[in-house]
MARMI-855191 format. One line per field, with one value per residue (C-alpha): x, y, z; residue in one letter. Coordinates in Angstrom, 3 decimals, always signed. Layout:
# MARMI-855191
xx	X_...
yy	Y_...
zz	Z_...
residu	A_...
END
This chain:
# MARMI-855191
xx	-19.790_-20.007_-23.221_-23.312_-23.898_-27.365_-28.276_-27.520_-30.307_-30.740_-28.990_-25.868_-25.861_-25.974_-23.040_-21.025_-21.736_-21.166_-17.688_-16.781_-16.251_-15.766_-16.539_-15.947_-12.442_-11.492_-11.930_-15.416_-16.498_-15.060_-16.781_-20.109_-19.543_-18.862_-21.698_-24.228_-22.746_-21.896_-23.003_-19.391_-17.994_-15.770_-12.381_-11.359_-7.639_-6.462_-4.745_-6.319_-8.589_-8.559_-12.351_-12.759_-15.359_-17.559_-16.806_-18.297_-21.099_-22.566_-23.763_-24.934_-26.872_-28.388_-29.585_-31.120_-32.818_-34.305_-35.234_-36.374_-35.342_-37.539_-34.730_-31.092_-30.045_-26.312_-23.742_-20.412_-17.807_-14.790_-11.880_-11.947_-14.607_-13.024_-13.357_-17.019_-17.638_-15.826_-17.779_-21.039_-20.532_-19.869_-22.787_-25.239_-24.606_-24.727_-28.022_-29.814_-32.486_-32.611_-34.801_-32.113_-31.160_-27.601_-26.903_-23.499_-23.000_-20.076_-19.336_-19.693_-23.064_-26.046_-28.392_-31.390_-29.938_-29.325_-32.771_-34.424_-32.685_-33.658_-37.311_-37.277_-34.356_-33.679_-31.052_-27.304_-25.629_-22.035_-20.494_-17.302_-16.740_-17.065_-20.428_-21.682_-20.538_-22.575_-25.717_-25.237_-24.418_-27.011_-29.963_-30.108_-33.890_-34.217_-31.451_-33.880_-36.087_-33.157_-30.796_-33.029_-32.995_-29.284_-27.930_-24.460_-21.603_-18.870_-15.647_-13.229_-9.464_-9.601_-5.809_-6.065_-8.422_-6.574_-3.527_-5.255_-7.390_-9.884_-10.375_-10.917_-13.533_-15.257_-15.406_-17.035_-19.471_-20.578_-21.000_-23.137_-25.185_-25.919_-26.919_-29.318_-30.772_-31.105_-29.392_-26.735_-25.158_-22.508_-19.273_-17.397_-13.936_-11.854_-8.115_-4.874_-2.833_-1.859_+0.865_-1.021_-4.556_-5.265_-4.990_-7.131_-9.798_-9.679_-10.235_-13.252_-14.689_-14.083_-16.959_-19.626_-19.918_-19.265_-16.081_-14.409_-13.440_-10.644_-10.686_-7.224_-5.985_-4.115_-2.306_-0.409_+2.842_+2.976_+5.028_+7.966_+10.071_+13.199_+15.642_+17.549_+20.503_+21.694_+24.886_+24.420_+27.570_+27.260_+27.507_+30.956_+31.614_+33.870_+31.982_+28.467_+29.400_+28.809_+29.077_+26.193_+23.997_+24.749_+23.937_+20.577_+19.733_+20.650_+18.409_+15.330_+15.815_+16.053_+12.944_+11.081_+12.006_+10.572_+7.200_+6.946_+3.886_+2.580_-0.141_+1.974_+2.078_+5.416_+5.222_+7.368_+7.603_+6.851_+4.897_+8.120_+9.586_+6.364_+6.579_+10.277_+9.843_+6.715_+8.281_+11.504_+9.665_+7.545_+10.684_+12.106_+8.781_+8.838_+12.196_+10.396_+7.540_+5.141_+3.261_+0.484_+0.275_+2.136_+0.253_+1.156_-1.161_-0.868_-2.951_-2.144_-3.357_-6.985_-9.579_-10.278_-6.640_-6.490_-9.694_-8.266_-5.228_-7.436_-9.724_-6.755_-5.449_-8.833_-9.083_-7.967_-7.260_-4.549_-1.196_-0.792_+1.826_+0.913_+3.547_+1.824_+2.251_-0.020_-3.083_-3.132_-2.309_-5.949_-8.221_-9.693_-10.366_-7.810_-7.985_-5.282_-1.684_+1.394_+3.914_+4.430_+7.637_+8.775_+11.425_+13.563_+12.212_+8.757_+8.563_+7.124_+6.664_+2.909_+3.116_+5.174_+2.490_-0.284_+1.537_+2.378_-1.330_-2.058_-0.613_-1.521_-4.954_-7.050_-5.196_-1.704_+1.291_+2.076_+5.143_+7.133_+10.448_+12.224_+14.714_+17.455_+19.598_+22.985_+22.858_+25.704_+23.620_+21.247_+23.709_+21.039_+20.746_+24.453_+25.755_+29.465_+29.859_+26.922_+23.784_+21.203_+18.481_+19.796_+20.299_+16.773_+15.322_+16.961_+15.840_+12.230_+12.122_+13.255_+10.718_+7.794_+8.598_+10.100_+8.352_+5.110_+5.812_+4.386_+4.369_+1.612_-0.867_+0.165_-2.899_-2.800_-3.344_-4.486_-6.553_-7.490_-8.215_-10.749_-12.263_-12.780_-14.418_-16.762_-17.705_-18.736_-20.603_-22.524_-23.437_-24.504_-28.121_-28.220_-29.702_-26.444_-25.110_-23.471_-20.184_-21.636_-23.568_-20.532_-18.366_-20.961_-21.774_-18.552_-15.582_-16.835_-16.239_-13.572_-10.889_-10.873_-10.350_-6.893_-8.093_-9.037_-12.026_-9.648_-7.991_-11.426_-12.308_-9.070_-9.981_-13.514_-12.270_-9.860_-12.692_-14.743_-11.777_-11.318_-15.075_-15.513_-18.031_-20.200_-20.804_-24.204_-24.743_-26.088_-23.026_-24.645_-22.218_-23.293_-21.377_-19.979_-19.771_-16.271_-17.195_-20.162_-17.843_-15.961_-18.753_-21.048_-18.316_-18.620_-15.671_-16.176_-17.086_-13.623_-10.821_-7.896_-6.235_-6.403_-3.645_-4.849_-2.893_-2.686_-4.992_-3.462_-5.815_-5.430_-8.256_-10.557_-9.772_-8.149_-4.745_-4.104_-2.415_+0.968_+1.926_+3.558_+2.277_+4.528_+5.145_+4.085_+6.593_+7.558_+7.523_+5.560_+5.850_+2.468_+0.685_+3.911_+3.932_+5.568_+3.370_+4.163_+2.324_+0.501_-1.698_-1.784_-4.805_-3.525_-6.923_-8.339_-5.187_-5.095_-2.931_-3.568_-1.021_-0.280_+1.586_+5.171_+8.536_+11.572_+12.365_+10.998_+10.898_+8.288_+8.669_+5.859_+6.367_+4.986_+5.900_+7.492_+6.917_+9.725_+11.528_+10.366_+12.842_+12.266_+13.440_+16.515_+17.409_+17.109_+19.269_+21.983_+21.673_+22.012_+25.211_+26.608_+25.865_+27.913_+24.839_+24.158_+20.455_+18.652_+16.145_+18.970_+20.710_+24.484_+25.203_+23.225_+24.905_+28.337_+27.529_+26.097_+29.364_+31.293_+28.988_+29.602_+33.332_+32.819_+30.657_+33.421_+36.050_+33.910_+32.400_+28.927_+27.344_+29.194_+27.234_+30.112_+32.961_+35.567_+36.201_+38.694_+38.430_+36.597_+33.673_+31.829_+29.729_+26.707_+25.067_+21.896_+20.116_+16.710_+13.535_+13.060_+10.875_+13.325_+16.295_+14.744_+14.043_+17.629_+19.003_+16.916_+18.024_+21.712_+21.353_+19.903_+22.750_+25.361_+28.809_+27.579_+29.009_+27.333_+25.256_+25.166_+23.248_+22.055_+18.645_+18.139_+21.693_+24.163_+24.640_+27.965_+28.380_+31.104_+31.534_+33.990_+32.311_+33.205_+30.636_+29.838_+29.131_+27.051_+25.009_+24.498_+23.206_+20.780_+19.547_+19.058_+16.956_+14.817_+14.212_+13.404_+12.812_+9.623_+8.974_+7.206_+10.395_+12.035_+9.449_+10.607_+8.673_+9.247_+7.614_+4.237_+3.231_-0.469_-0.490_-4.121_-6.856_-8.414_-5.288_-5.294_-8.160_-6.217_-4.197_-0.408_-0.295_-2.381_-0.531_+2.725_+1.340_+0.028_+3.319_+5.295_+2.958_+2.818_+6.362_+8.757_+9.537_+11.757_+11.464_+14.961_+18.199_+21.765
yy	+32.331_+28.787_+26.804_+27.648_+31.306_+30.575_+28.928_+32.009_+34.183_+37.462_+39.591_+37.420_+37.708_+41.483_+41.294_+39.303_+41.791_+44.799_+43.511_+42.813_+39.068_+37.161_+33.892_+31.887_+31.062_+27.415_+27.106_+28.625_+26.247_+23.223_+24.221_+24.499_+21.033_+19.493_+21.420_+20.066_+16.634_+15.462_+15.775_+16.232_+18.936_+21.165_+22.689_+25.566_+26.267_+29.408_+32.742_+36.066_+37.533_+34.304_+34.296_+31.614_+33.598_+33.808_+30.154_+29.240_+31.768_+31.754_+28.121_+28.657_+31.820_+30.201_+27.272_+29.540_+31.687_+28.717_+26.701_+28.870_+27.868_+28.208_+29.465_+30.292_+28.553_+29.290_+30.287_+31.970_+31.591_+33.913_+34.172_+37.977_+40.576_+42.734_+39.877_+39.414_+43.132_+43.057_+40.063_+41.512_+44.673_+42.609_+40.217_+42.909_+44.871_+41.742_+40.490_+43.781_+43.007_+39.263_+39.114_+36.968_+38.846_+38.829_+39.291_+39.963_+38.715_+39.345_+41.284_+44.713_+44.021_+45.569_+43.444_+44.630_+43.115_+39.809_+39.748_+40.405_+37.434_+35.140_+36.185_+35.743_+33.494_+33.497_+34.034_+34.034_+34.445_+35.716_+34.993_+34.388_+31.029_+32.623_+34.205_+30.894_+29.186_+31.685_+30.912_+27.148_+27.426_+29.932_+29.243_+25.476_+25.499_+27.538_+25.907_+23.652_+26.604_+28.806_+26.258_+23.276_+24.081_+24.972_+23.626_+25.182_+26.193_+28.254_+28.358_+31.082_+30.891_+27.182_+27.077_+29.606_+27.299_+24.039_+25.171_+26.196_+25.164_+27.690_+25.508_+22.462_+24.428_+25.256_+21.563_+20.825_+23.703_+22.624_+19.019_+20.117_+22.486_+19.806_+17.317_+19.645_+21.379_+18.150_+19.587_+18.139_+21.054_+20.764_+22.485_+24.660_+25.685_+28.547_+28.599_+30.002_+27.458_+24.565_+21.968_+19.116_+19.117_+15.656_+16.988_+19.989_+17.763_+15.505_+18.580_+19.535_+16.029_+15.337_+13.083_+14.367_+11.204_+13.137_+13.062_+16.324_+17.142_+19.570_+22.443_+23.979_+26.982_+26.107_+29.484_+28.333_+27.858_+31.471_+32.850_+35.183_+35.747_+37.892_+38.637_+41.894_+42.033_+45.110_+45.221_+47.435_+47.844_+46.885_+49.456_+50.730_+50.533_+53.612_+55.963_+56.654_+54.641_+57.060_+54.164_+52.423_+55.524_+55.930_+52.270_+52.544_+55.751_+54.090_+51.148_+53.231_+55.495_+52.433_+50.973_+54.244_+54.302_+50.774_+51.828_+55.405_+56.003_+52.472_+50.620_+48.320_+46.173_+45.934_+42.879_+42.589_+39.902_+41.895_+44.875_+46.584_+46.224_+47.580_+50.693_+51.289_+50.768_+52.926_+55.791_+55.668_+55.624_+58.573_+60.551_+59.735_+60.652_+64.023_+64.819_+64.372_+66.619_+63.699_+63.570_+61.080_+57.636_+55.500_+53.549_+51.016_+48.031_+45.496_+43.965_+46.628_+49.510_+50.559_+49.194_+52.734_+53.290_+49.865_+50.562_+53.869_+52.035_+49.447_+52.082_+54.029_+50.867_+50.377_+53.997_+54.178_+57.905_+57.312_+55.573_+53.903_+51.820_+49.838_+48.361_+45.259_+42.144_+39.079_+41.330_+41.789_+38.178_+37.096_+37.779_+41.202_+42.803_+45.597_+46.212_+45.796_+46.002_+47.007_+45.400_+43.044_+43.505_+41.326_+42.612_+39.599_+36.113_+35.461_+33.200_+30.278_+29.181_+29.165_+32.846_+33.457_+31.831_+33.762_+37.075_+36.209_+35.648_+39.306_+39.950_+38.289_+39.824_+39.475_+36.340_+37.877_+36.064_+36.421_+38.560_+39.304_+40.987_+39.851_+42.337_+40.817_+43.165_+41.918_+43.976_+43.412_+44.707_+41.744_+39.289_+36.651_+35.969_+35.095_+31.592_+30.873_+34.047_+33.172_+35.299_+32.511_+34.985_+35.214_+31.437_+30.868_+33.322_+31.432_+28.049_+29.155_+30.708_+27.420_+25.401_+27.669_+28.489_+25.144_+22.589_+24.411_+23.338_+24.833_+23.632_+21.171_+22.340_+21.620_+21.757_+19.904_+16.147_+16.089_+19.261_+18.636_+22.320_+22.335_+19.131_+20.960_+23.817_+21.588_+19.627_+22.826_+23.944_+20.664_+20.978_+24.637_+23.649_+22.710_+19.236_+17.460_+14.265_+10.988_+9.828_+7.572_+10.530_+12.811_+10.186_+9.653_+13.315_+15.179_+12.822_+11.469_+14.828_+14.744_+16.879_+14.431_+11.257_+10.693_+11.095_+7.890_+7.327_+6.836_+10.198_+11.823_+10.252_+11.659_+15.123_+14.902_+13.711_+16.662_+19.043_+17.658_+18.009_+21.639_+22.324_+23.037_+20.192_+18.547_+14.786_+13.738_+10.453_+8.776_+9.817_+12.816_+15.663_+19.302_+22.563_+23.494_+26.876_+27.656_+26.328_+28.689_+31.690_+30.348_+28.833_+31.833_+34.445_+36.902_+35.564_+31.837_+31.114_+32.029_+29.504_+31.823_+34.103_+37.847_+39.684_+42.817_+45.746_+49.422_+51.489_+54.634_+57.529_+61.029_+63.510_+60.619_+58.741_+55.318_+55.017_+51.428_+49.666_+48.760_+45.984_+47.892_+50.877_+53.908_+56.974_+60.563_+62.130_+58.850_+58.657_+55.923_+54.839_+53.678_+53.745_+55.032_+58.188_+59.415_+60.250_+61.771_+60.412_+63.231_+61.173_+57.589_+55.756_+52.477_+51.380_+51.677_+50.385_+53.454_+56.478_+59.801_+61.119_+64.004_+63.702_+64.887_+64.230_+62.312_+58.615_+55.714_+51.943_+50.087_+46.342_+43.798_+40.295_+37.460_+33.901_+32.818_+29.494_+26.981_+26.106_+22.979_+20.161_+20.658_+24.275_+23.303_+20.576_+23.044_+25.584_+22.960_+22.144_+25.831_+26.155_+22.954_+24.091_+26.230_+27.470_+31.120_+31.897_+34.035_+35.190_+36.556_+39.792_+39.978_+41.374_+38.523_+35.843_+37.240_+37.306_+33.799_+32.592_+34.107_+32.315_+29.029_+29.507_+30.184_+27.073_+24.921_+26.437_+25.966_+22.613_+24.136_+21.585_+18.681_+16.793_+16.441_+18.898_+18.582_+21.705_+22.153_+20.552_+17.353_+19.291_+17.925_+20.343_+18.764_+20.443_+18.342_+20.395_+19.226_+21.127_+23.086_+20.404_+17.654_+19.792_+20.397_+16.676_+15.809_+18.385_+16.873_+13.329_+14.281_+16.074_+12.889_+10.586_+9.280_+10.577_+14.004_+16.749_+19.812_+20.888_+24.342_+25.121_+27.696_+26.513_+25.101_+25.247_+23.518_+21.685_+21.708_+18.531_+18.151_+14.440_+11.557_+9.756_+9.441_+10.648_+6.977_+6.285_+9.449_+8.334_+4.901_+6.531_+8.712_+5.758_+3.641_+6.352_+6.826_+3.068_+2.523_+5.855_+7.913_+11.480_+12.117_+11.289_+14.302_+16.746_+18.808_+20.973_+24.256_+22.737_+22.534_+25.927_+26.017_+27.926_+27.251_+29.375_+26.472_+24.406_+25.631_+23.217_+20.201_+17.943_+17.878_+14.309_+15.203_+18.477_+16.496_+14.037_+16.809_+18.716_+15.597_+14.725_+18.242_+19.493_+16.532_+14.382_+11.319_+11.432_+12.645_+11.194_+12.425
zz	-29.610_-28.246_-27.937_-24.228_-25.029_-26.388_-23.085_-20.984_-19.552_-21.404_-18.755_-18.901_-22.690_-22.308_-19.876_-22.417_-25.227_-22.981_-22.097_-25.724_-25.343_-28.589_-26.856_-23.732_-22.573_-22.412_-18.640_-18.958_-21.727_-19.908_-16.666_-18.503_-19.972_-16.559_-14.955_-17.457_-18.112_-14.592_-10.987_-9.792_-7.625_-9.781_-8.962_-11.248_-11.015_-12.821_-12.254_-11.333_-14.029_-15.999_-15.979_-13.312_-11.350_-14.455_-15.185_-11.807_-11.530_-15.064_-14.847_-11.257_-12.110_-15.198_-13.099_-10.449_-13.108_-14.985_-11.890_-8.994_-5.445_-2.361_-0.187_-0.745_-3.937_-3.984_-1.396_-2.185_+0.594_+0.595_+3.051_+3.402_+4.061_+1.365_-1.112_-0.155_-0.708_-4.037_-5.311_-4.008_-6.058_-9.184_-8.682_-7.586_-10.775_-12.914_-11.431_-10.926_-13.564_-13.031_-9.919_-8.291_-5.115_-3.766_-0.058_+1.469_+5.026_+7.380_+10.555_+8.912_+7.245_+9.051_+11.157_+9.135_+5.943_+7.710_+9.333_+5.986_+4.425_+7.310_+6.939_+3.170_+2.174_-1.569_-4.228_-3.580_-0.187_-0.069_+3.313_+5.323_+7.086_+10.523_+9.705_+8.332_+11.545_+13.564_+11.550_+11.888_+15.598_+16.732_+14.415_+13.776_+13.943_+10.738_+8.694_+6.811_+5.874_+4.830_+3.231_+2.496_-1.242_-1.405_-4.696_-4.997_-2.713_-4.400_-2.358_-3.457_-2.850_-2.001_-1.596_+1.246_+3.153_+2.507_+4.462_+7.675_+10.625_+9.293_+6.233_+8.442_+10.365_+7.080_+6.199_+9.570_+9.172_+5.699_+6.813_+9.768_+7.600_+5.017_+7.730_+9.545_+6.475_+4.502_+1.426_-0.861_-2.765_-5.449_-4.556_-7.013_-5.883_-7.256_-6.777_-8.060_-9.975_-7.699_-8.096_-6.402_-7.803_-6.359_-2.797_-3.646_-5.193_-2.123_+0.073_-2.040_-1.943_+1.787_+2.918_+0.527_-1.576_-4.800_-6.821_-7.864_-11.448_-12.313_-14.785_-15.121_-17.044_-20.270_-19.964_-16.851_-18.756_-19.896_-17.043_-17.119_-14.008_-14.052_-11.233_-10.784_-8.410_-6.507_-4.452_-1.407_+0.730_+4.368_+7.160_+8.106_+11.832_+11.820_+9.498_+8.249_+5.158_+2.294_-0.147_+1.600_+1.479_-2.203_-2.826_-1.050_-2.914_-6.218_-5.409_-4.586_-7.605_-9.850_-8.221_-8.709_-12.399_-12.679_-11.234_-12.479_-14.609_-14.103_-12.251_-10.140_-7.022_-5.229_-2.968_+0.148_+2.826_+5.978_+7.214_+8.315_+4.824_+3.316_+5.468_+4.766_+1.014_+0.810_+2.743_+0.701_-2.638_-1.567_-0.808_-4.241_-5.872_-4.138_-5.768_-9.099_-7.969_-7.446_-4.134_-4.862_-6.383_-3.818_-1.152_+1.517_+2.039_+4.885_+7.656_+10.272_+8.100_+8.497_+6.085_+4.835_+3.823_+2.156_+0.217_-0.988_-2.382_-4.108_-5.611_-6.977_-8.635_-10.292_-11.453_-15.125_-14.801_-12.166_-12.190_-8.828_-7.062_-3.944_-1.631_-0.270_+1.808_+1.610_+1.846_-1.941_-2.785_-2.777_-5.704_-4.963_-8.346_-8.674_-12.416_-15.040_-13.829_-15.787_-13.482_-10.520_-8.523_-5.633_-3.203_-2.225_-2.941_-1.497_+1.530_-0.466_-4.066_-3.396_-2.561_-5.716_-7.873_-6.156_-6.626_-10.230_-10.746_-10.057_-13.521_-16.784_-17.118_-20.257_-21.323_-21.284_-19.804_-16.105_-15.362_-12.234_-11.481_-8.309_-6.903_-4.748_-2.704_-1.596_+1.582_+4.001_+6.909_+6.595_+8.093_+8.640_+4.892_+4.600_+5.278_+4.871_+2.801_+0.514_+0.288_+0.413_-0.520_-4.095_-4.317_-3.028_-5.543_-8.398_-7.025_-6.529_-9.999_-11.543_-9.539_-10.445_-14.063_-15.151_-12.925_-12.014_-8.424_-5.248_-1.656_-0.712_+1.946_+5.514_+7.755_+11.065_+10.918_+14.554_+15.111_+18.743_+19.367_+16.535_+17.937_+21.242_+19.332_+17.331_+20.452_+22.191_+19.059_+19.061_+22.744_+22.626_+22.068_+25.783_+25.271_+25.948_+24.419_+25.369_+23.946_+21.209_+19.759_+19.943_+18.278_+15.553_+14.860_+15.715_+15.606_+12.271_+10.565_+7.864_+9.630_+12.583_+10.549_+12.119_+15.727_+17.526_+19.823_+22.757_+22.068_+21.925_+25.269_+26.712_+25.455_+26.863_+30.266_+30.334_+29.422_+32.337_+34.726_+33.601_+34.074_+30.392_+30.470_+33.125_+33.094_+34.399_+36.240_+33.092_+31.062_+29.349_+28.728_+29.079_+28.781_+32.193_+33.919_+32.580_+29.158_+28.912_+29.083_+26.079_+23.968_+24.272_+23.854_+21.009_+19.027_+19.645_+16.010_+14.732_+15.204_+14.500_+17.020_+16.542_+18.358_+20.109_+18.682_+19.576_+17.369_+15.870_+15.107_+13.692_+14.312_+15.142_+11.926_+12.156_+10.484_+11.496_+14.391_+15.883_+18.285_+21.150_+23.145_+22.390_+24.547_+23.875_+21.487_+19.844_+16.059_+14.259_+10.656_+9.376_+6.008_+4.439_+6.581_+9.796_+12.804_+16.189_+19.226_+21.048_+23.398_+24.688_+26.137_+27.546_+28.877_+25.365_+23.634_+21.392_+20.630_+18.908_+16.420_+14.082_+10.802_+10.880_+9.259_+10.353_+10.505_+12.501_+12.338_+14.335_+13.722_+13.670_+14.972_+12.875_+12.068_+8.810_+7.079_+6.847_+3.631_+1.794_+1.031_-2.703_-2.432_-0.415_-2.931_-5.802_-3.942_-3.592_-7.292_-8.208_-6.153_-7.676_-11.234_-13.609_-15.511_-16.192_-16.204_-18.779_-16.131_-13.924_-14.896_-15.460_-12.005_-10.438_-12.547_-11.700_-7.995_-8.148_-9.703_-6.788_-4.341_-6.178_-5.768_-2.054_-1.774_-3.262_-0.997_+2.121_+1.180_+1.498_-0.833_+0.821_+3.469_+5.947_+6.498_+9.278_+11.336_+14.169_+17.604_+16.605_+15.169_+12.157_+10.128_+8.433_+5.443_+5.146_+2.451_+3.659_+4.543_+7.762_+9.404_+8.501_+9.594_+13.025_+13.379_+12.444_+14.859_+17.701_+16.848_+16.832_+20.182_+21.704_+20.613_+23.058_+22.312_+21.126_+23.341_+21.801_+18.839_+17.238_+14.101_+11.575_+10.431_+7.838_+6.492_+8.773_+12.076_+13.920_+15.960_+18.552_+19.132_+19.223_+16.309_+12.665_+10.116_+9.411_+13.089_+13.310_+10.306_+11.868_+15.057_+13.094_+11.030_+14.156_+15.809_+12.689_+12.510_+16.186_+17.880_+18.077_+17.075_+20.379_+22.307_+20.611_+21.994_+24.973_+27.386_+25.576_+22.467_+24.209_+22.889_+22.275_+19.008_+18.104_+19.621_+21.547_+22.189_+25.793_+26.476_+25.166_+27.546_+27.298_+25.998_+22.955_+22.321_+22.362_+19.841_+17.578_+17.699_+16.787_+13.902_+12.443_+13.057_+12.994_+9.970_+9.619_+5.834_+5.001_+3.683_+4.113
residu	M_T_D_H_F_S_E_L_P_W_F_L_K_E_Y_V_H_R_N_G_W_N_G_F_R_E_I_Q_S_R_T_F_D_L_F_K_G_T_D_D_H_I_L_I_S_A_G_T_S_S_G_K_T_E_A_A_M_F_P_V_I_S_S_L_Y_N_N_H_C_D_G_I_G_A_M_Y_I_G_P_L_K_A_L_I_D_D_Q_F_S_R_M_D_L_L_L_R_D_S_Y_I_P_V_T_G_W_H_G_D_I_S_K_S_V_K_D_R_L_M_R_N_P_E_G_I_L_Q_I_T_P_E_S_L_Q_I_I_V_S_E_S_P_E_I_L_R_Q_V_F_G_S_L_R_F_V_V_I_D_E_V_H_A_F_M_D_S_E_R_G_Q_Q_L_Q_C_C_L_Q_R_L_E_L_I_A_G_C_D_P_R_R_I_G_L_S_A_T_I_S_D_P_E_R_A_M_A_W_M_T_A_D_T_G_R_R_T_S_L_V_S_D_P_M_V_G_R_R_S_I_S_I_Q_Y_N_D_I_P_G_P_D_E_E_T_D_S_I_D_R_K_R_G_I_T_R_Y_Y_R_R_L_Y_E_D_I_R_G_K_D_C_I_V_F_V_N_S_R_S_E_A_E_I_T_G_R_S_L_K_K_V_A_E_T_Y_G_Q_K_D_G_I_H_V_H_H_G_S_I_S_A_E_F_R_R_A_A_E_E_D_L_K_D_P_S_K_K_T_T_V_I_A_T_V_T_L_E_L_G_I_D_I_G_G_L_D_S_I_I_Q_I_E_P_P_L_T_C_S_S_M_V_Q_R_L_G_R_S_G_R_R_G_N_S_Q_N_M_T_I_I_C_N_G_D_G_S_K_W_W_T_Y_V_E_G_I_D_M_S_L_V_K_A_V_A_M_T_K_L_V_S_E_D_N_W_T_E_P_P_A_S_S_E_L_P_Y_G_L_L_Y_H_Q_T_M_E_Y_L_K_S_G_I_G_A_K_F_P_S_L_A_S_D_V_L_S_M_H_P_F_R_N_I_T_R_D_E_Y_K_M_L_L_R_H_M_V_A_E_E_Q_L_I_R_M_S_D_G_T_L_L_I_G_P_K_G_E_K_V_A_F_G_R_D_F_C_S_V_F_K_V_R_K_E_V_E_V_T_C_E_G_K_S_I_G_S_I_Q_E_M_P_E_V_G_D_L_I_Q_L_A_G_R_I_W_E_V_V_E_T_K_E_S_Q_M_S_V_S_V_V_E_T_D_G_S_A_N_N_P_W_K_S_G_T_P_G_T_A_P_E_V_M_A_M_M_R_S_V_L_D_S_D_D_R_Y_D_F_L_D_D_A_G_N_D_M_L_D_S_Y_R_R_A_A_K_E_N_G_T_T_E_T_F_V_Y_L_D_N_D_I_V_R_I_H_P_W_I_G_T_R_Q_F_D_T_L_R_R_I_I_S_S_L_E_G_V_S_S_V_R_Y_V_Q_P_Y_Y_I_D_V_E_C_D_M_T_P_E_A_L_L_D_G_I_D_H_F_V_A_R_G_S_R_E_S_L_V_V_G_R_D_L_V_R_T_G_K_Y_D_R_F_V_P_D_A_L_I_T_K_A_F_A_R_D_N_L_D_F_G_F_E_L
END
């Protein structure tokens, strides 16, 4: 055991012995060293089950045990209620004999538990950002009593917050809490492995005045990614295509053999794909006499069904496979896994790393199998006869396994909607404030560092015009009659939109939800089963169902992230190469070779290719944001008759210019034009929850800053 072991309280020593540890892992020892030797914030970057939770909590718990706090001494912030519940169970058991109480706090926790903590604040609080915002917003008068002695803030899944307006809200909330309560806690962040630790450390530091030190996992290089390729014939227009049915059956039988008798997560990229895969695997399992052991897990399935899947994964007496979307990416403890399978490449390298991190427990290497299906029915994955899905899988595998690269976070640089929200939060006390106070206390928050005072004045004037605010004769701003309906609404403290879906119930028990209201007699596929609708209640947005058999496919609409320029560049490199890859099976390598031949014939990796009728095809091989910017620039140039495109792969330009003249026009626009001039009316989509209260001029500016990028070369 290391020297740090002797410093642990007795109950932590018992935990160590009970779990058979021979000593601390490197990230745990290094965290202890930084914790004792510095006053820095600490960012711990490591995979799932690498011991990072213990690395963060052991020093925190030891400090609270040895030096009692009059109030809450440590706060754990998690992005999901399920993660809060999971960590509460672990900490409650760990601290049961320590006299350090642990309190979980989110929307499903009873009011009596919350009231008890407010009357007698102590120990460790485990909370979601939205619940913390409610406390800060609605109970500012007791913040000093409750949080005045706060010494530590542990932020789990930091990478999930960095890439969202929700994370910016958390930064504002913590800054406001520290100001009102008069506390200065150290922050300890936990994250999956990240490619840009400097940005993550900057996010942790924000405006706290403390630097952030990094502890990373030395096991990060131990990753193994393999790709299997299946050729599934496309549908035949004249027949039922027996070959296609046989190909699909072969694929699912092979997939079932890969998961049979194992604890496994099969990740997919959409809820629809999760349902189709889960249902198909269950049918295959039934042919082997197996009825249990396969679950479906996504955001539209009820919490009870998701918990059942998680508990089965944890149960050592069961062998369980869960077909999951992003809902199992985050670090809920699901026990040891035998296998991680990904159907088609994940949407981002960040997602690939997070899903990889669900394996590699107890110090073992991280392993994932990606299954690519060359399916002719999925026409949208094919470009010029090339299945870009396979090429992308190879490119992402190289970036993650060879370069340890993931996409940088992409939160809004001009979060005007959040500025509206924080302004209303500040004014909810009813006292009111003049502009200098708002600029000093609200605009000064870290997420608004790129917003000018003049832009803030524009927003405030618009809020007054829309009766969100009232301006008194002396310049004091108060919440107006329309603003009260928003600021005092039940869901005001969350900054993300929640789409209202149709709840599906069977015998009074929630199964989950779908996005469109069905009719009586319709079949629904949900939780890996087929249900028949027997009753609809449109006023309540709910339907009653009974389980049945048959087939159904109810799609869910959701956005997909764009492709980064680094991924596109690697895809081009893969197509230009003659390499055969050890991580790709023979069928995949052979198919990739055929795609390379097609690329050479079609000029797919060439920037400019002449087509008929004065049409120039441009293959820019740049990221989605840059591609969209380029497409807008070309459309604005004189001499361009029409533009057609397949994003982010090619742009067909009908014009009377040579490629050289076209390049000159693009370069001239980049040098002298503005991104805002490329924004058109249909772009003014207010995607953020509070963007509807922001004037058009600011929405235009935010859209141009966040979605358009001149940083490309052809």
